C-alpha positions as CSV (number, residue, x, y, z in Angstrom):
1,M,-4.6,-45.5,24.7
2,Q,-2.3,-46.3,21.5
3,A,-1.7,-49.8,23.0
4,D,-5.5,-50.3,23.4
5,P,-7.2,-49.8,20.2
6,R,-10.7,-50.7,21.9
7,L,-10.2,-48.1,24.6
8,K,-9.2,-45.5,22.0
9,R,-12.5,-46.3,19.9
10,R,-14.7,-46.2,23.1
11,L,-13.3,-42.7,24.0
12,I,-13.9,-41.5,20.5
13,N,-17.4,-42.7,20.5
14,R,-18.2,-41.2,23.7
15,L,-16.8,-37.8,22.6
16,D,-18.8,-38.0,19.3
17,D,-22.0,-38.9,21.4
18,A,-21.5,-35.9,23.8
19,I,-21.1,-33.6,20.9
20,E,-24.2,-34.8,19.4
21,V,-26.2,-34.2,22.2
22,A,-24.7,-30.8,22.8
23,Q,-25.7,-30.1,19.1
24,K,-29.2,-31.3,19.8
25,R,-29.4,-29.2,23.1
26,V,-28.5,-25.9,20.9
27,E,-31.3,-26.8,18.5
28,W,-33.8,-27.3,21.5
29,N,-32.7,-24.1,23.2
30,F,-30.3,-21.5,21.6
31,K,-29.2,-20.3,25.0
32,T,-27.3,-23.4,25.3
33,A,-24.8,-22.1,23.3
34,V,-22.9,-19.6,25.5
35,P,-20.9,-16.7,23.8
36,A,-17.3,-16.2,24.9
37,F,-14.6,-13.5,24.0
38,Y,-11.0,-14.3,23.5
39,P,-9.0,-11.1,23.6
40,T,-5.7,-12.5,22.8
41,K,-7.2,-13.7,19.5
42,N,-9.7,-10.8,19.3
43,T,-12.5,-13.4,18.2
44,M,-15.8,-14.7,19.7
45,S,-16.6,-18.3,20.1
46,L,-19.4,-20.3,21.6
47,L,-19.1,-22.7,24.6
48,L,-21.0,-26.1,24.3
49,P,-21.7,-28.5,27.2
50,L,-20.1,-31.8,26.9
51,D,-21.5,-34.4,29.2
52,L,-18.7,-37.3,29.2
53,T,-19.5,-39.0,32.1
54,D,-22.9,-37.9,33.3
55,N,-25.8,-37.2,31.1
56,E,-27.4,-34.8,33.8
57,R,-24.3,-32.5,34.2
58,P,-21.7,-31.3,31.9
59,D,-18.0,-32.1,32.6
60,V,-16.5,-29.7,30.2
61,A,-17.1,-27.0,27.6
62,L,-16.3,-27.3,23.8
63,V,-15.2,-24.1,22.3
64,V,-16.4,-23.8,18.8
65,E,-15.7,-20.9,16.3
66,L,-17.4,-20.0,13.0
67,V,-15.2,-20.4,10.1
68,E,-15.6,-18.8,6.8
69,S,-17.5,-21.6,5.3
70,G,-20.2,-21.1,7.9
71,A,-19.5,-24.3,9.7
72,Y,-18.4,-24.3,13.4
73,I,-15.2,-26.1,14.3
74,G,-14.0,-27.4,17.8
75,Q,-11.0,-25.5,18.8
76,T,-10.5,-26.7,22.4
77,I,-12.1,-28.0,25.4
78,L,-12.2,-25.9,28.7
79,T,-13.1,-26.8,32.5
80,M,-16.2,-25.7,33.6
81,E,-14.4,-22.8,35.7
82,M,-12.5,-21.7,32.7
83,A,-15.7,-21.6,30.5
84,Y,-17.7,-19.7,33.1
85,N,-14.8,-17.1,33.4
86,N,-14.5,-16.7,29.6
87,A,-18.2,-16.4,29.3
88,R,-18.2,-13.4,32.0
89,L,-16.0,-11.3,30.0
90,I,-19.3,-10.5,27.8
91,S,-21.8,-10.8,30.3
92,R,-23.2,-12.9,33.1
93,P,-23.9,-16.3,31.2
94,D,-27.7,-17.0,31.1
95,S,-27.6,-20.5,30.6
96,D,-29.0,-23.6,32.5
97,W,-25.5,-25.5,32.4
98,L,-23.1,-22.8,32.9
99,N,-23.7,-21.4,36.4
100,T,-22.2,-21.0,39.9
101,T,-24.3,-23.8,41.3
102,L,-22.3,-26.3,39.7
103,G,-19.3,-25.7,42.0
104,V,-17.6,-23.1,40.1
105,E,-16.4,-20.1,42.1
106,V,-17.2,-16.6,41.2
């Protein structure tokens, strides 16, 4: 990627677009942001769907945490299976994007 600045810029733009769409989805339906608990850090986070390759189905989940300023900061990206397992620590995810019909084993 370092050798190809155009590729790097395209990837950054695609990620920015996916984050913007995820934010809009949360504005349309607050249940899009799925709560997740991380026992090792004793923190709550929210999982947001990122559609990187297909606008109909999320590829990964962005983990965001609330910081003191009141903003949400992206911490990491999880596979769909990891996101589902982390969300299940609280309760069964009630979401249109994070479910077992997307090929995630329960």
